[in-house]
Every structure is written in structure tokens, then in C-alpha cells.
N, C-alpha and C positions, 0 to 999 in steps of 0.2 A: 571431122575428127571427134568432136564431142558427142554428136548425136548417134554415132554408130554403136555406142556401148549401151544405149537405152537410157531411159529417164530415171533419175534418182529423186524420189520423193521423201527421203529421210529428213532433210532440212525443213521441208514444208510440214511434215508430220510433227516434228519437234517444236516448230514455231506455233502451230495450232494448239498443241498441248500446253505450251507456255501461256498462251492467252487464257485458255480454259482453267488451268490450275491456278493461275494468279487471280482470276476473277472469283473462283470458288473459295480460294484461301482468304481473300479480302472479305468476301461475304461471311465466311465462317468466323473471322475475327470480329467483325462488326456485330453480327447477331450474337455471337458467343459472349462478348463483353456486355451486351445489352441485357441478356438473360441470366448470365452466370457471373457477373461482375469481373473485376480485374484478376481474379484468382485463376483464370483460364490459361494464363501464360505458362503455368507448370505443365499442363497437358500439351501445349504447343511445343514446349521444350522436349518432353518425353517422346512425342511422335516424331519430331525432327531428328533427335539423336538415334532413335531406332531405325529411322529411314536412312540415316547416314551409314549405319552399320550394314544395312541390307544393300545399299547402293554399291558397296565394295564387292559384293559377291554375285551381282548380276552380270551375266556374260555378254549379253548383246548391247551394242552401242545405243540403240534407240531406247531400250528399256532403262538403261543406266542414265541416259540423259533426262528422260522424263521423270525418273525417280529423283534425280538431283534437283530438278526444277521444283518438285514437290517438297524436298528437304529445305531448300532455301526459302521457299514461300512460307513454310511454317516457322522457320527460325526468324525470318524477317517480321512475322506477325507478333513476335514476342514484344518488340519495342512498343 
């Protein structure tokens, strides 16, 4: 019953993008604070808020999910 419709790799793609985006976001936060001090949080906020607005207008589920992961990674990097 489940295999007759074909395989769905959407969840796997979203999960893999979660790992990559969170790893790059963490790296950007650490390196950014090291080189640019704590004032970097303003840029994280601006990028996060602009990404929130753009996530509302993306039509596909995978792209919207990946963009939402990007949003919350940057907003989480503020703290």
C-alpha cells in the first residue's frame, strides 16, 4: 500500500538541510562574534526578520521549510 505510490524524500531533504544550516549558522555565530564582537546580533536579527517575511511568500513546502529552518537558526543565534 505505501510503496505503490513511490518514495518520498521530502523529509530526508528537510532533515539534511536542518543539519547543514544549523552547523553553518553556529559556525557563523562563533566566527562572527570572534571577529566582529557582540554587535553582530543586529545583523542576525535583520537577516532573520527578512527571511521570516520571505518564508510567507514561498509557495513550495520544501523551500518554505528550509527557509524557516534558516530563519530560526539566525534568530536563535542572537542569544
